[in-house]
Residue, then its C-alpha position, 0 to 999 in steps of 0.5 A: m789405274k795402279q790403285m784400282a787393280k790393287i783394290f780387284l786384287v784384294l777382292i779376289f783374293i777375299v772372294s777366295i778366301s771365303a770360298c775354300e772356307r764354304q768348299s771345307c765342309k762341303n764333303v764333311a758330314c758331321p753327326i746329328g747335333q754338330g755344325c761344320k766349320n773350316g772341315k771341323c765338326y763341333c758342338a753346340d753350344g752348352y755341349e761337349g765331349t767327342n760325340c757332343d753328348i756331355n752337358s757343360y753347365e754339369k762342370y760349372t754348377a758342381i761347386n760352390y765358388s770363393a772369388y778373387e778380384s783385381c780391380n782397375t780401381p776399388p769397387p764399392f762392392s765385394t764379390s766372394n762366395v759365388y753359386i753357379t746354377w742351371d735353371g733347365s731353360y737353356i742348355n748353353q746357359v748357367h746363370i752366376h749368382n752374388l757377383m757384386g756382392s748381394s747387390c747382384s743375384d743373378v746374371i746370366a752367362i751363356i756357355r760357347t763351344d770353344p776350339s776343343n770342342e769343350g764348353n769353355i768360354l762364358e759369355i756375359n752379355e749386358q745386364n742390368c743388376g741392381g741399378s748396375t750394369v755388368y758384362g764380360q767374358g770368361t774361361y773355365d781352366k779345366l785342369n784348376h776347375r777354375i772360371n777366369l772372368q774379365l768383367n766390366y762393372t758400372v756403378s753410379g756411373i764409375s767403370y769398373s774393369c775387373n779380373t775375377t777368379l772362381m774357385 
């Protein structure tokens, strides 16, 4: 009986918290193009700035990058010169070229808005890349103008976990 009472109290607590979360945006009117979460307005993925009028992809495509990788095991590839493009299709999507050297010419990354309302998060869903796979995530370091990625590769059935810095 005590166990049942504990479960009931936990369920009431969870329902109360989720109800509070929904209500925190009840009286919040966000500008067009913004959404509300926990009572705060935020930009849609791919946009940033006070008015969500800055395209996040622009900061990624501004320069070519030198890549520095540290992997759990030395991989059978070398990533050195990387560049990022935007093809105009999706505002929250960029293409990363030359990961894994020439064997991976194009990886799609999704730009996500972070809690500071900037597009500083990159999400790379699992993709086939020249017979290998790659996936991971990363962040844009605004202060140092670099990208820090945590990538997972599978090449010929062997997995590699790498920290990749694009500078």
